[in-house]
All heavy atoms as an XYZ file, in Angstrom:
993
protein
N      -8.505     35.125      9.945
C      -7.119     35.202     10.042
C      -6.531     34.323     11.119
O      -5.507     33.713     10.942
C      -6.748     36.724     10.214
C      -5.267     36.927     10.297
S      -4.582     36.640      8.643
C      -3.003     37.233      8.786
N      -7.216     34.369     12.316
C      -6.726     33.560     13.422
C      -6.784     32.027     13.099
O      -5.902     31.281     13.417
C      -7.685     33.776     14.564
C      -7.053     33.622     15.885
C      -8.038     34.072     16.924
N      -7.246     34.262     18.149
C      -7.761     34.573     19.317
N      -9.050     34.710     19.383
N      -7.034     34.734     20.366
N      -7.799     31.591     12.338
C      -7.977     30.188     11.952
C      -6.807     29.789     11.004
O      -6.347     28.728     11.161
C      -9.413     29.961     11.288
N      -6.496     30.707     10.069
C      -5.443     30.405      9.167
C      -4.091     30.228      9.846
O      -3.319     29.318      9.620
C      -5.232     31.508      8.073
C      -6.539     31.480      7.170
C      -4.023     31.348      7.239
C      -6.672     32.592      6.230
N      -3.842     31.118     10.862
C      -2.620     31.085     11.664
C      -2.589     29.775     12.388
O      -1.536     29.060     12.507
C      -2.543     32.249     12.674
C      -1.238     32.282     13.487
C      -0.042     32.472     12.692
C      -1.402     33.432     14.464
N      -3.691     29.363     13.029
C      -3.716     28.075     13.769
C      -3.430     26.871     12.805
O      -2.768     25.966     13.137
C      -5.075     27.889     14.454
C      -5.256     28.644     15.759
C      -6.695     28.498     16.238
C      -4.297     28.176     16.743
N      -4.014     26.950     11.567
C      -3.788     25.884     10.610
C      -2.304     25.822     10.287
O      -1.719     24.752     10.136
C      -4.622     26.154      9.354
C      -5.890     25.356      9.284
C      -6.772     25.927      8.140
C      -5.633     23.837      9.109
N      -1.695     26.976     10.009
C      -0.262     26.938      9.650
C       0.567     26.418     10.768
O       1.468     25.598     10.617
C       0.155     28.380      9.232
C       1.667     28.475      9.066
C      -0.527     28.756      7.937
N       0.293     26.847     11.986
C       1.122     26.412     13.248
C       0.889     24.836     13.403
O       1.921     24.140     13.693
C       0.746     27.184     14.358
C       1.188     28.570     14.473
C       0.621     29.320     15.687
C       2.705     28.716     14.502
N      -0.276     24.368     13.223
C      -0.531     22.940     13.377
C       0.217     22.173     12.295
O       0.815     21.139     12.530
C      -2.052     22.637     13.227
O      -2.736     23.292     14.204
N       0.258     22.672     11.065
C       0.955     22.056     10.039
C       2.480     21.992     10.373
O       3.079     20.989     10.128
N       2.977     23.091     10.795
C       4.387     23.126     11.187
C       4.789     22.089     12.324
O       5.776     21.481     12.263
C       4.864     24.522     11.613
C       4.928     25.540     10.500
C       5.165     26.907     11.041
C       6.015     25.177      9.443
N       3.919     22.068     13.329
C       4.141     21.147     14.354
C       4.141     19.635     13.863
O       4.976     18.767     14.326
C       3.097     21.295     15.515
C       3.314     22.466     16.384
C       2.204     22.626     17.348
C       4.613     22.339     17.136
N       3.201     19.284     13.044
C       3.052     17.962     12.445
C       4.295     17.659     11.636
O       4.850     16.536     11.655
C       1.841     17.786     11.626
C       0.555     17.726     12.397
C      -0.715     17.633     11.427
C       0.528     16.469     13.277
N       4.816     18.662     10.889
C       5.991     18.415     10.116
C       7.185     18.140     10.884
O       8.059     17.402     10.527
C       6.257     19.637      9.166
N       7.287     18.807     12.117
C       8.432     18.595     13.033
C       8.379     17.206     13.691
O       9.420     16.807     14.143
C       8.537     19.722     14.047
S       8.864     21.289     13.324
N       7.197     16.644     13.759
C       7.031     15.383     14.571
C       7.778     14.254     13.893
O       8.286     13.419     14.587
C       5.512     15.124     14.693
N       7.819     14.164     12.631
C       8.470     13.108     11.938
C       7.670     11.835     11.860
O       6.586     11.691     12.586
N       8.032     10.886     11.085
C       7.249      9.605     10.965
C       7.791      8.486     11.803
O       7.278      7.414     11.906
C       7.300      9.038      9.501
C       7.074     10.128      8.538
O       7.684     11.205      8.547
O       6.292      9.852      7.624
N       9.000      8.735     12.454
C       9.719      7.654     13.219
C       9.251      7.505     14.663
O       9.948      6.938     15.388
C      11.187      7.923     13.137
C      11.727      8.260     11.846
O      10.940      8.668     10.968
O      12.925      8.166     11.689
N       8.118      8.050     15.002
C       7.681      8.027     16.400
C       7.653      6.482     16.865
O       7.095      5.691     16.186
C       6.397      8.684     16.597
N       8.324      6.254     17.985
C       8.397      4.834     18.479
C       7.188      4.692     19.416
O       7.018      5.384     20.440
C       9.699      4.573     19.189
C       9.700      3.267     19.829
C      10.893      4.676     18.216
N       6.399      3.656     19.073
C       5.246      3.320     19.915
C       5.481      1.907     20.328
O       5.728      1.063     19.445
C       3.893      3.478     19.212
C       3.385      4.855     18.957
C       2.076      4.758     18.108
C       3.160      5.621     20.170
N       5.500      1.582     21.636
C       5.734      0.242     22.101
C       4.355     -0.182     22.683
O       3.751      0.498     23.520
C       6.773      0.187     23.246
C       8.173      0.861     22.858
C       9.131      0.875     24.033
C       8.685      0.158     21.756
N       3.991     -1.403     22.325
C       2.707     -1.944     22.916
C       1.676     -2.003     21.764
O       2.117     -1.807     20.571
N       0.524     -2.108     22.117
C      -0.151     -2.033     23.418
C      -0.050     -3.325     24.190
O       0.146     -4.412     23.526
C      -1.559     -1.738     23.096
C      -1.806     -2.389     21.808
C      -0.536     -2.255     20.979
N      -0.219     -3.226     25.463
C      -0.335     -4.378     26.309
C      -1.462     -4.145     27.277
O      -1.846     -3.028     27.546
C       0.945     -4.635     27.181
C       2.069     -5.176     26.376
C       3.231     -5.741     27.123
O       3.004     -6.289     28.174
N       4.444     -5.591     26.566
N      -2.092     -5.183     27.753
C      -3.265     -4.954     28.626
C      -3.021     -5.704     29.889
O      -2.432     -6.788     30.082
C      -4.555     -5.546     27.948
C      -4.868     -4.798     26.668
C      -6.277     -4.975     26.158
O      -7.103     -5.536     26.926
O      -6.462     -4.604     25.045
N      -3.573     -5.094     30.960
C      -3.553     -5.619     32.333
C      -4.711     -5.054     33.154
O      -4.929     -3.851     33.132
C      -2.219     -5.320     33.091
C      -2.242     -5.815     34.419
C      -2.213     -7.131     34.916
C      -2.267     -5.044     35.640
N      -2.233     -7.191     36.282
C      -2.292     -5.884     36.783
C      -2.310     -3.636     35.888
C      -2.312     -5.417     38.069
C      -2.383     -3.203     37.135
C      -2.391     -4.092     38.185
N      -5.513     -5.985     33.782
C      -6.598     -5.564     34.660
C      -7.470     -4.539     34.095
O      -7.926     -3.575     34.671
C      -6.025     -5.090     35.970
C      -6.981     -5.101     37.092
O      -7.764     -6.040     37.159
O      -7.045     -4.122     37.870
N      -7.874     -4.844     32.768
C      -8.856     -3.855     32.119
C      -8.300     -2.634     31.641
O      -9.011     -1.760     31.122
N      -6.998     -2.450     31.721
C      -6.302     -1.217     31.226
C      -5.400     -1.540     30.031
O      -4.838     -2.603     29.984
C      -5.603     -0.476     32.297
N      -5.272     -0.602     29.119
C      -4.478     -0.827     27.979
C      -3.223      0.152     28.130
O      -3.467      1.351     28.450
C      -5.230     -0.404     26.712
C      -4.457     -0.495     25.423
C      -5.500     -0.276     24.228
N      -4.850     -0.536     23.037
C      -4.467      0.390     22.175
N      -4.658      1.631     22.464
N      -3.871      0.104     21.005
N      -1.985     -0.331     27.843
C      -0.883      0.427     28.069
C      -0.080      0.601     26.732
O       0.130     -0.423     26.099
C       0.072     -0.144     29.154
C      -0.496     -0.157     30.521
C      -1.347     -1.230     30.940
C      -0.274      0.902     31.415
C      -1.921     -1.221     32.194
C      -0.885      0.895     32.706
C      -1.705     -0.166     33.037
N       0.315      1.774     26.426
C       1.121      2.099     25.267
C       2.253      2.985     25.691
O       2.073      3.857     26.577
C       0.238      2.815     24.130
C       1.179      3.238     22.936
C      -0.847      1.886     23.668
N       3.425      2.857     25.094
C       4.615      3.683     25.558
C       5.138      4.416     24.355
O       5.317      3.857     23.269
C       5.665      2.781     26.194
C       6.898      3.603     26.501
C       5.166      1.975     27.354
N       5.472      5.671     24.485
C       6.165      6.452     23.483
C       7.502      6.818     24.015
O       7.746      6.853     25.261
C       5.327      7.717     23.247
C       4.001      7.559     22.569
C       3.330      8.883     22.316
O       3.971      9.895     22.269
O       2.072      8.864     22.126
N       8.424      7.138     23.164
C       9.758      7.507     23.615
C      10.165      8.911     23.016
O       9.726      9.223     21.922
C      10.817      6.445     23.221
O      11.067      6.606     21.866
N      10.946      9.571     23.765
C      11.564     10.880     23.347
C      13.062     10.768     23.785
O      13.303     10.632     24.925
C      10.974     12.042     24.084
C       9.517     12.208     23.909
C       9.090     12.747     22.585
N       7.694     13.149     22.494
C       6.709     12.253     22.222
N       6.977     10.963     22.052
N       5.472     12.630     22.087
N      14.076     10.760     22.902
C      13.902     10.936     21.458
C      13.311      9.680     20.809
O      13.299      8.589     21.458
C      15.360     11.212     21.023
C      16.195     10.469     21.918
C      15.480     10.569     23.302
N      12.968      9.870     19.549
C      12.423      8.794     18.792
C      13.135      8.761     17.462
O      13.110      9.813     16.808
C      10.961      8.989     18.534
O      10.230      7.845     18.244
N      13.810      7.729     17.070
C      13.896      6.447     17.649
C      14.768      6.428     18.965
O      15.528      7.429     19.204
C      14.562      5.595     16.579
C      15.223      6.535     15.667
C      14.500      7.854     15.795
N      14.639      5.395     19.696
C      15.412      5.269     20.978
C      16.819      5.182     20.754
O      17.289      4.457     19.824
C      14.803      3.970     21.675
C      13.355      4.136     22.051
C      15.630      3.825     22.994
C      12.712      2.804     22.506
N      17.603      5.964     21.522
C      19.021      5.971     21.502
C      19.656      5.673     22.804
O      18.988      5.744     23.815
C      19.533      7.431     21.071
C      19.051      7.825     19.557
C      19.672      9.189     19.297
N      19.029      9.777     18.141
C      17.898     10.555     18.247
N      17.428     10.823     19.410
N      17.452     11.012     17.219
N      20.951      5.395     22.843
C      21.699      5.228     24.104
C      21.725      6.528     24.768
O      21.865      7.566     24.225
C      23.047      4.703     23.799
C      23.821      4.415     25.104
C      25.191      3.766     24.739
N      25.889      3.370     25.865
C      26.625      4.093     26.657
N      26.823      5.352     26.422
N      27.196      3.534     27.747
N      21.411      6.509     26.138
C      21.443      7.683     26.974
C      20.169      7.953     27.649
O      19.269      7.026     27.624
N      20.002      9.129     28.204
C      18.722      9.443     28.875
C      17.557      9.489     27.855
O      17.698     10.292     26.764
C      18.830     10.732     29.653
C      19.730     10.638     30.809
S      19.225      9.314     32.044
C      17.836     10.071     32.754
N      16.516      8.821     28.125
C      15.392      8.794     27.193
C      14.116      8.934     28.060
O      13.942      8.260     29.080
C      15.306      7.394     26.480
O      16.525      7.212     25.746
C      14.161      7.335     25.481
N      13.227      9.840     27.557
C      12.018      9.993     28.309
C      10.963      8.989     27.721
O      10.795      8.887     26.480
C      11.442     11.418     28.056
C      10.052     11.555     28.753
C       9.475     12.973     28.593
O       9.675     13.550     27.603
O       8.796     13.482     29.519
N      10.310      8.305     28.606
C       9.228      7.387     28.121
C       7.949      7.870     28.741
O       7.801      8.338     29.796
C       9.516      5.953     28.700
C      10.674      5.327     28.040
C      11.932      5.339     28.605
C      10.552      4.742     26.743
C      12.945      4.682     28.003
C      11.599      4.087     26.064
C      12.815      4.107     26.736
N       6.978      7.842     27.792
C       5.590      8.302     28.185
C       4.652      7.122     28.199
O       4.478      6.479     27.076
C       5.175      9.384     27.174
C       6.100     10.573     27.188
C       3.706      9.814     27.540
C       6.041     11.510     26.053
N       4.154      6.749     29.281
C       3.287      5.550     29.397
C       1.883      6.141     29.379
O       1.476      6.996     30.233
C       3.588      4.795     30.715
C       2.596      3.598     30.767
C       4.978      4.333     30.712
N       1.015      5.617     28.486
C      -0.326      6.043     28.331
C      -1.253      4.951     28.653
O      -1.190      3.873     28.030
C      -0.732      6.544     26.935
C       0.294      7.694     26.522
C      -2.124      7.067     26.780
C       0.426      7.974     25.040
N      -2.081      5.108     29.723
C      -2.932      4.063     30.248
C      -4.434      4.488     29.995
O      -4.748      5.713     30.325
C      -2.798      3.877     31.757
N      -5.183      3.641     29.330
C      -6.609      3.913     29.075
C      -7.465      2.795     29.526
O      -6.985      1.548     29.488
C      -6.851      4.224     27.560
O      -6.298      3.034     26.835
C      -6.161      5.468     27.143
N      -8.661      3.072     29.953
C      -9.625      2.104     30.198
C     -10.651      2.004     29.233
O     -10.554      2.603     28.093
C     -10.392      2.580     31.505
C      -9.383      2.505     32.818
C      -9.634      1.191     33.462
N      -8.783      1.098     34.701
C      -8.452     -0.109     35.148
N      -8.722     -1.111     34.539
N      -7.710     -0.175     36.199
N     -11.749      1.205     29.407
C     -12.705      1.069     28.333
C     -13.267      2.505     27.888
O     -13.232      3.412     28.714
C     -13.925      0.175     28.848
C     -14.779      0.760     29.967
C     -14.160      0.703     31.341
O     -13.273     -0.105     31.596
O     -14.577      1.506     32.181
N     -13.773      2.525     26.692
C     -14.216      3.772     26.105
C     -13.235      4.941     26.161
O     -13.641      6.104     26.380
C     -15.588      4.228     26.764
C     -16.659      3.096     26.595
C     -17.978      3.612     27.240
C     -18.934      2.479     27.100
N     -20.230      2.698     27.783
N     -11.971      4.598     26.131
C     -10.907      5.601     26.053
C     -10.795      6.500     27.271
O     -10.304      7.660     27.243
C     -11.010      6.487     24.800
O     -10.877      5.703     23.632
N     -11.330      6.028     28.450
C     -11.145      6.807     29.616
C      -9.743      6.667     30.218
O      -9.181      5.603     30.084
C     -12.220      6.291     30.678
C     -13.629      6.676     30.299
C     -14.627      6.320     31.298
N     -14.110      5.644     32.502
C     -14.858      4.935     33.327
N     -16.011      4.612     33.041
N     -14.258      4.434     34.412
N      -9.193      7.636     30.811
C      -7.857      7.604     31.294
C      -7.672      6.652     32.458
O      -8.521      6.633     33.339
C      -7.470      9.049     31.655
C      -8.744      9.728     31.808
C      -9.712      8.998     31.020
N      -6.588      5.920     32.497
C      -6.223      5.102     33.580
C      -5.462      5.898     34.638
O      -4.169      6.052     34.513
N      -6.048      6.408     35.731
C      -5.437      7.255     36.640
C      -5.092      6.723     37.996
O      -4.470      7.399     38.755
C      -6.274      8.581     36.801
C      -6.432      9.317     35.424
C      -7.628      8.248     37.287
N      -5.450      5.497     38.157
C      -5.272      4.901     39.621
C      -4.012      4.123     39.816
O      -3.948      3.350     40.715
C      -6.519      4.014     39.940
C      -6.512      2.696     39.111
C      -7.113      2.787     37.725
O      -7.374      3.941     37.251
O      -7.381      1.779     37.140
N      -2.996      4.413     38.985
C      -1.806      3.549     39.036
C      -0.618      4.381     39.532
O      -0.488      5.536     39.442
C      -1.418      3.111     37.576
C      -2.486      2.341     36.938
C      -3.174      2.822     35.727
C      -2.869      1.153     37.411
C      -4.142      2.114     35.145
C      -3.925      0.375     36.701
C      -4.527      0.947     35.594
N       0.361      3.556     40.050
C       1.740      4.080     40.381
C       2.589      3.347     39.374
O       2.622      2.064     39.324
C       2.122      3.877     41.792
C       3.567      4.159     42.011
C       1.261      4.457     42.794
N       3.175      4.046     38.472
C       4.056      3.472     37.421
C       5.526      3.727     37.628
O       5.923      4.869     37.879
C       3.632      4.080     36.081
C       4.493      3.562     34.889
C       2.070      3.787     35.805
N       6.321      2.699     37.527
C       7.758      2.788     37.658
C       8.398      2.209     36.367
O       7.909      1.250     35.907
C       8.310      2.167     38.893
O       7.776      2.794     40.057
N       9.568      2.711     36.013
C      10.242      2.327     34.753
C      11.701      1.737     35.011
O      12.346      2.321     35.891
C      10.306      3.406     33.798
C       9.011      4.089     33.389
C       9.261      5.255     32.460
C       8.006      3.200     32.928
N      12.057      0.825     34.195
C      13.418      0.334     34.213
C      13.810     -0.132     32.840
O      13.135     -0.881     32.211
C      13.516     -0.874     35.187
C      14.888     -1.527     35.299
C      14.791     -2.848     36.070
O      14.097     -3.726     35.610
N      15.439     -2.919     37.225
N      14.972      0.438     32.288
C      15.275      0.188     30.889
C      16.379     -0.901     30.815
O      16.851     -1.221     29.688
C      15.736      1.409     30.243
N      16.819     -1.520     31.876
C      17.784     -2.581     31.863
C      17.776     -3.334     33.209
O      17.690     -2.695     34.267
C      19.191     -2.030     31.601
N      17.921     -4.565     33.217
C      17.980     -5.444     34.418
C      19.083     -4.848     35.268
O      20.155     -4.542     34.770
C      18.181     -6.856     34.163
C      17.004     -7.584     33.569
C      17.314     -9.170     33.366
C      16.212     -9.838     32.807
N      16.469    -11.195     32.498
N      18.808     -4.821     36.581
C      19.764     -4.372     37.564
C      19.818     -2.924     37.749
O      20.424     -2.381     38.717
N      19.195     -2.125     36.791
C      19.170     -0.659     36.988
C      18.080     -0.358     38.022
O      17.172     -1.156     38.239
C      18.882      0.064     35.677
C      19.856     -0.208     34.645
C      21.020      0.625     34.331
N      20.846      2.010     34.414
C      21.993      2.809     34.432
N      23.147      2.284     34.437
N      21.795      4.126     34.521
N      18.180      0.815     38.603
C      17.193      1.318     39.608
C      15.888      1.538     38.923
O      15.849      2.061     37.848
C      17.762      2.540     40.244
C      16.887      3.134     41.340
C      17.491      4.401     41.948
O      18.746      4.612     41.801
O      16.792      5.180     42.522
N      14.785      1.122     39.717
C      13.488      1.492     39.159
C      13.280      2.957     39.408
O      13.591      3.518     40.530
C      12.393      0.707     39.909
C      12.294     -0.729     39.494
C      12.992     -1.810     40.107
C      11.479     -1.252     38.424
N      12.631     -2.905     39.436
C      11.769     -2.588     38.419
C      10.664     -0.722     37.515
C      11.164     -3.409     37.520
C      10.091     -1.499     36.588
C      10.322     -2.867     36.545
N      12.676      3.662     38.462
C      12.390      5.095     38.575
C      10.875      5.292     38.510
O      10.146      4.978     37.484
C      13.092      5.866     37.517
C      14.608      5.613     37.483
C      15.328      6.056     38.551
N      15.223      7.483     38.653
C      15.849      8.252     39.553
N      16.615      7.684     40.468
N      15.758      9.510     39.453
N      10.299      5.959     39.551
C       8.834      6.197     39.481
C       8.463      7.312     38.484
O       9.066      8.296     38.489
C       8.334      6.513     40.861
C       6.809      6.677     40.890
C       6.182      6.974     42.288
O       6.836      6.441     43.305
N       5.182      7.713     42.375
N       7.494      7.054     37.699
C       7.094      8.012     36.648
C       6.191      9.037     37.438
O       5.568      8.795     38.423
C       6.339      7.341     35.574
N       6.096     10.277     36.789
C       5.215     11.264     37.233
C       3.957     11.291     36.525
O       3.953     11.291     35.289
C       6.022     12.624     37.051
C       7.324     12.637     37.847
C       5.094     13.802     37.451
C       8.231     13.819     37.421
N       2.865     11.257     37.299
C       1.524     11.293     36.641
C       1.231     12.679     36.130
O       1.366     13.685     36.824
C       0.513     10.883     37.676
C      -0.893     10.641     37.107
C      -1.868     10.034     38.032
O      -1.591      9.635     39.148
N      -3.112     10.141     37.694
N       0.825     12.761     34.898
C       0.567     14.062     34.220
C      -0.891     14.368     34.392
O      -1.697     14.163     33.517
C       0.861     13.902     32.789
C       1.085     15.280     32.076
O       0.714     16.315     32.713
O       1.436     15.271     30.887
N      -1.265     14.901     35.571
C      -2.684     15.254     35.827
C      -3.466     13.978     35.989
O      -2.991     12.968     36.392
N      -4.734     14.052     35.556
C      -5.599     12.929     35.561
C      -5.881     12.508     34.055
O      -7.056     12.345     33.683
C      -6.988     13.204     36.360
C      -6.644     13.381     37.776
C      -6.501     14.573     38.408
C      -6.575     12.273     38.572
C      -6.168     14.696     39.772
C      -6.319     12.310     39.934
C      -6.148     13.574     40.485
O      -5.858     13.618     41.839
N      -4.860     12.401     33.330
C      -4.991     12.133     31.914
C      -4.616     10.726     31.593
O      -4.792     10.342     30.413
C      -4.064     13.044     31.093
O      -2.726     12.810     31.502
C      -4.383     14.500     31.285
N      -4.123      9.946     32.571
C      -3.655      8.620     32.243
C      -2.277      8.518     31.663
O      -1.880      7.584     31.091
N      -1.584      9.707     31.731
C      -0.235      9.783     31.136
C       0.794      9.830     32.278
O       0.671     10.569     33.239
C      -0.099     11.018     30.243
C       1.298     11.187     29.724
C      -1.078     10.947     29.083
N       1.801      8.972     32.124
C       2.850      8.897     33.191
C       4.232      9.011     32.364
O       4.430      8.404     31.453
C       2.911      7.495     33.857
C       1.538      7.260     34.502
C       0.511      6.761     33.807
C       1.397      7.474     35.847
C      -0.783      6.430     34.412
C       0.142      7.222     36.511
C      -0.920      6.781     35.735
O      -2.086      6.460     36.311
N       5.115      9.950     32.852
C       6.342     10.232     32.166
C       7.543     10.118     33.088
O       7.478     10.464     34.340
C       6.420     11.569     31.566
C       5.345     12.477     31.839
C       5.519     13.903     31.102
N       4.499     14.126     30.164
C       4.662     14.305     28.944
N       5.906     14.273     28.402
N       3.737     14.544     28.081
N       8.670      9.632     32.503
C       9.914      9.604     33.277
C      11.069      9.343     32.262
O      10.953      8.585     31.330
C       9.887      8.401     34.258
C      11.101      8.323     35.155
C      11.208      9.532     36.074
N      12.425      9.608     36.740
C      12.621     10.027     37.952
N      11.516     10.445     38.668
N      13.770     10.105     38.520
N      12.195     10.010     32.576
C      13.399      9.733     31.767
C      14.240      8.674     32.504
O      14.404      8.867     33.756
C      14.206     11.056     31.595
N      14.724      7.690     31.753
C      15.549      6.723     32.380
C      16.719      6.498     31.364
O      16.685      6.745     30.224
C      14.868      5.353     32.627
C      13.762      5.559     33.713
C      14.241      4.756     31.393
N      17.862      5.847     31.885
C      18.983      5.596     31.125
C      18.780      4.351     30.274
O      18.373      3.300     30.750
C      20.167      5.422     31.954
C      21.481      5.111     31.155
C      22.009      3.906     30.938
C      22.297      6.060     30.592
N      23.124      4.011     30.194
C      23.323      5.383     29.884
C      22.270      7.442     30.479
C      24.355      5.952     29.201
C      23.340      8.080     29.778
C      24.320      7.317     29.164
N      19.077      4.541     28.925
C      18.938      3.377     28.112
C      20.357      3.042     27.611
O      21.085      3.840     27.075
C      18.164      3.716     26.782
C      18.152      2.575     25.707
C      16.689      3.990     27.135
N      20.760      1.751     28.001
C      22.126      1.332     27.677
C      22.136      0.732     26.263
O      23.098      1.015     25.588
C      22.531      0.332     28.727
C      24.012     -0.139     28.544
C      24.945      1.044     28.818
O      24.741      1.853     29.678
O      25.998      1.065     28.074
N      21.225     -0.092     25.889
C      21.267     -0.875     24.614
C      19.997     -0.667     23.844
O      19.053     -1.418     24.096
C      21.501     -2.283     24.914
C      21.778     -3.133     23.647
O      21.668     -2.580     22.565
O      22.077     -4.297     23.838
N      19.903      0.377     23.036
C      18.615      0.670     22.292
C      18.286     -0.422     21.287
O      17.144     -0.531     20.782
C      18.864      1.980     21.677
C      20.345      2.073     21.513
C      20.906      1.267     22.623
N      19.279     -1.338     20.833
C      19.045     -2.258     19.858
C      18.481     -3.594     20.497
O      17.692     -4.279     19.840
C      20.290     -2.619     19.039
C      20.778     -1.402     18.278
C      22.121     -1.744     17.559
C      19.755     -0.912     17.241
N      18.927     -3.961     21.601
C      18.546     -5.339     22.182
C      17.755     -5.187     23.498
O      17.529     -6.174     24.087
C      19.858     -6.150     22.402
C      20.557     -6.425     21.141
O      20.004     -6.890     20.142
N      21.830     -6.033     21.044
N      17.490     -4.013     23.972
C      16.930     -3.797     25.232
C      15.435     -3.900     25.252
O      14.753     -4.223     24.263
N      14.908     -3.600     26.440
C      13.484     -3.519     26.604
C      13.183     -2.581     27.831
O      14.015     -2.318     28.538
C      12.880     -4.943     26.882
C      13.505     -5.699     28.013
C      12.830     -5.325     29.327
N      13.441     -6.138     30.457
C      13.883     -5.447     31.533
N      13.939     -4.119     31.584
N      14.339     -6.161     32.560
N      11.900     -2.017     27.796
C      11.512     -1.278     28.892
C      10.538     -2.068     29.751
O       9.586     -2.651     29.365
C      10.715     -0.023     28.348
C      10.266      0.967     29.488
C      11.424      1.665     30.033
C       9.254      1.913     28.937
N      10.885     -2.100     31.060
C      10.051     -2.863     32.052
C       9.197     -1.743     32.726
O       9.694     -0.696     33.114
C      10.884     -3.524     33.061
N       7.806     -1.919     32.709
C       6.957     -0.934     33.236
C       6.224     -1.606     34.473
O       5.357     -2.607     34.222
C       5.947     -0.478     32.225
C       4.825      0.466     32.906
C       6.642      0.220     31.077
N       6.542     -1.264     35.629
C       5.908     -1.793     36.822
C       4.614     -0.966     37.184
O       4.801      0.229     37.293
C       6.889     -1.830     38.101
C       6.319     -2.449     39.271
N       5.728     -1.799     40.273
C       6.198     -3.795     39.617
C       5.279     -2.659     41.212
N       5.602     -3.851     40.771
N       3.477     -1.589     37.263
C       2.258     -1.000     37.458
C       1.656     -1.453     38.732
O       1.494     -2.642     38.952
C       1.261     -1.262     36.318
C      -0.001     -0.463     36.571
C       1.969     -0.856     34.958
N       1.293     -0.575     39.641
C       0.749     -0.907     40.859
C      -0.544     -0.150     41.139
O      -0.566      1.080     40.973
C       1.744     -0.642     42.084
C       1.208     -1.099     43.396
C       2.269     -0.952     44.511
C       1.861     -1.481     45.810
N       2.806     -1.372     46.817
N      -1.629     -0.830     41.577
C      -2.863     -0.149     41.844
C      -2.940      0.187     43.328
O      -2.189     -0.356     44.145
C      -4.003     -1.062     41.531
C      -4.224     -1.270     40.002
C      -5.318     -2.248     39.611
C      -6.638     -1.847     40.304
N      -7.747     -2.783     39.954
N      -3.895      1.009     43.679
C      -4.008      1.493     45.003
C      -4.419      0.343     45.991
O      -4.088      0.296     47.161
C      -5.027      2.598     45.212
C      -4.534      3.891     44.577
C      -5.537      5.006     44.627
C      -4.991      6.219     44.010
N      -5.987      7.291     43.964
N      -5.087     -0.659     45.455
C      -5.424     -1.823     46.291
C      -4.297     -2.844     46.501
O      -4.478     -3.883     47.126
C      -6.654     -2.591     45.685
C      -6.356     -3.293     44.340
O      -5.184     -3.321     43.874
O      -7.283     -3.785     43.815
N      -3.132     -2.552     45.961
C      -1.953     -3.382     46.139
C      -1.649     -4.360     45.090
O      -0.554     -4.904     45.001
N      -2.546     -4.625     44.108
C      -2.319     -5.545     43.002
C      -1.256     -4.831     42.044
O      -1.250     -3.588     41.931
C      -3.599     -5.887     42.240
O      -4.189     -4.687     41.756
C      -4.564     -6.681     43.093
N      -0.384     -5.622     41.524
C       0.625     -5.084     40.706
C       1.163     -6.098     39.692
O       0.876     -7.354     39.790
C       1.773     -4.645     41.574
C       2.434     -5.783     42.409
C       3.400     -5.232     43.497
O       4.332     -4.524     43.069
O       3.204     -5.587     44.635
N       1.791     -5.628     38.657
C       2.364     -6.413     37.573
C       3.512     -5.679     37.026
O       3.690     -4.474     37.207
C       1.333     -6.781     36.581
O       1.833     -7.813     35.710
C       1.009     -5.638     35.689
N       4.324     -6.431     36.199
C       5.369     -5.797     35.442
C       5.101     -6.157     33.916
O       4.976     -7.295     33.606
C       6.733     -6.237     35.821
O       6.930     -5.905     37.258
C       7.853     -5.524     35.041
N       4.971     -5.192     33.099
C       4.815     -5.315     31.688
C       6.213     -5.098     30.978
O       6.903     -4.148     31.407
C       3.775     -4.364     31.124
C       2.424     -4.362     31.849
C       1.556     -3.202     31.377
C       1.769     -5.754     31.612
N       6.504     -5.887     29.955
C       7.791     -5.763     29.239
C       7.519     -5.257     27.816
O       6.786     -5.918     27.081
C       8.589     -7.002     29.305
C       8.989     -7.346     30.719
C       8.168     -8.281     31.476
C      10.131     -6.851     31.318
C       8.544     -8.574     32.768
C      10.459     -7.157     32.627
C       9.658     -8.023     33.321
O      10.038     -8.347     34.631
N       8.222     -4.211     27.403
C       8.010     -3.632     26.090
C       9.437     -3.756     25.396
O      10.317     -2.866     25.684
C       7.569     -2.243     26.152
C       6.188     -2.037     26.707
C       6.052     -1.903     28.083
C       5.152     -1.988     25.899
C       4.766     -1.768     28.564
C       3.831     -1.832     26.408
C       3.658     -1.748     27.758
N       9.636     -4.702     24.529
C      10.926     -4.818     23.780
C      11.109     -3.563     22.804
O      10.160     -3.095     22.259
C      10.817     -6.046     22.958
C       9.826     -6.847     23.628
C       8.810     -5.891     24.179
N      12.293     -2.999     22.737
C      12.650     -1.956     21.910
C      12.520     -2.479     20.488
O      12.741     -3.705     20.210
C      14.009     -1.344     22.106
C      14.175     -0.735     23.496
C      15.413     -0.593     23.991
C      13.072     -0.277     24.164
C      15.627     -0.056     25.244
C      13.212      0.327     25.385
C      14.496      0.497     25.982
N      12.177     -1.656     19.454
C      12.020     -2.149     18.121
C      13.218     -2.908     17.627
O      14.232     -2.483     17.782
C      11.795     -0.819     17.318
C      11.228      0.127     18.316
C      11.839     -0.198     19.652
N      13.002     -4.033     17.134
C      14.114     -4.873     16.628
C      14.764     -5.671     17.668
O      15.659     -6.454     17.407
N      14.330     -5.548     18.910
C      14.946     -6.251     19.981
C      14.170     -7.624     20.306
O      13.022     -7.624     20.114
C      15.026     -5.405     21.222
N      14.898     -8.520     20.871
C      14.215     -9.796     21.329
C      13.615     -9.588     22.702
O      12.880    -10.436     23.172
N      13.940     -8.458     23.387
C      13.510     -8.275     24.753
C      14.133     -8.937     25.840
O      13.739     -8.870     26.984
N      15.235     -9.559     25.515
C      16.008    -10.293     26.624
C      17.258     -9.541     26.954
O      18.182     -9.478     26.130
C      16.445    -11.755     26.030
O      17.178    -11.556     24.913
C      15.261    -12.540     25.872
N      17.238     -8.796     28.007
C      18.393     -8.039     28.349
C      18.782     -8.187     29.750
O      18.138     -8.879     30.551
C      18.224     -6.587     28.092
C      18.121     -5.661     29.126
O      17.257     -5.795     30.028
O      18.960     -4.726     29.195
């Protein structure tokens, strides 16, 4: 009975998820792979939560990063919150232009090396 209940609940959750989940990337830097998800999905104007997922070889979580997000040039960088030691970083930032914008993800390692990865929004040229 318990197994049937779990199956039904799993099915309901999958049905609510929808097919329009926005995945940005992947991009790679320093042996890590970065993928970004958005909530809501598809991306709309307003506050949007971005979930950055960092993985290393053999699907190990990338946990040694400080990740900051910016959804438009000139806007303030917002540091993402690391979700335990799962390689998941989340933060809500303001999206002004969901059609032509891009998400800038600044990644910094503890040794001081850093980069900025750019994820154009679907249908965007990435120049904002």
